[in-house]
C-alpha positions as CSV (number, residue, x, y, z in Angstrom):
1,X,-0.1,0.5,-0.4
2,X,1.5,3.2,-0.9
3,X,1.2,5.9,1.4
4,X,1.5,9.2,-1.5
5,X,-0.8,9.2,-4.6
6,X,0.7,10.4,-8.4
7,X,0.6,13.5,-9.0
8,X,1.3,14.2,-5.4
9,X,3.0,17.3,-4.1
10,X,5.6,16.1,-1.6
11,X,8.5,17.6,-0.3
12,X,12.0,16.2,1.1
13,X,12.2,15.3,4.6
14,X,16.2,16.2,4.7
15,X,15.9,19.8,2.6
16,X,12.7,21.1,2.2
17,X,12.9,20.5,-2.2
18,X,8.8,19.1,-3.0
19,X,8.3,18.6,-6.4
20,X,5.1,16.3,-7.8
21,X,5.3,12.6,-8.0
22,X,5.7,10.8,-11.2
23,X,6.1,7.5,-10.7
24,X,5.8,5.0,-8.0
25,X,7.4,1.8,-7.6
26,X,6.6,-1.6,-4.3
27,X,9.3,-4.0,-3.2
28,X,8.5,-7.0,-1.8
29,X,12.1,-7.3,0.2
30,X,12.1,-2.8,0.7
31,X,10.6,0.3,1.0
32,X,7.8,2.0,-1.1
33,X,9.9,4.8,-3.8
34,X,8.4,7.4,-5.0
35,X,10.0,9.4,-8.2
36,X,10.2,13.5,-8.1
37,X,10.4,16.0,-10.2
38,X,11.9,18.6,-8.4
39,X,13.3,22.0,-8.4
40,X,16.8,22.3,-6.1
41,X,17.7,25.0,-3.4
42,X,19.7,26.6,-6.5
43,X,16.8,25.8,-9.7
44,X,17.4,23.7,-11.5
45,X,14.5,21.4,-12.6
46,X,16.0,17.4,-11.6
47,X,13.7,13.4,-11.0
48,X,15.0,11.4,-8.7
49,X,13.9,7.7,-6.5
50,X,13.2,8.7,-2.7
51,X,12.1,5.9,-0.5
52,X,8.7,6.6,1.2
53,X,10.2,7.7,4.9
54,X,11.9,10.2,3.0
55,X,9.2,12.2,2.3
56,X,6.6,13.8,3.3
57,X,3.0,15.8,2.4
58,X,4.2,19.8,1.2
59,X,2.0,21.8,3.0
60,X,-0.8,23.7,0.9
């Protein structure tokens, strides 16, 4: 079961950067992961995979 929905805006907990969920992966022996498109602190648009525990819903 996934904690976050596709298209949802989330925050990378450690850095505070926000982005939207483009994809998600469920693993048999590991945490769920999410592919996020987000802006870095220096303004670059990047994509990356994050574990479920590294994300929180963004405040709207």
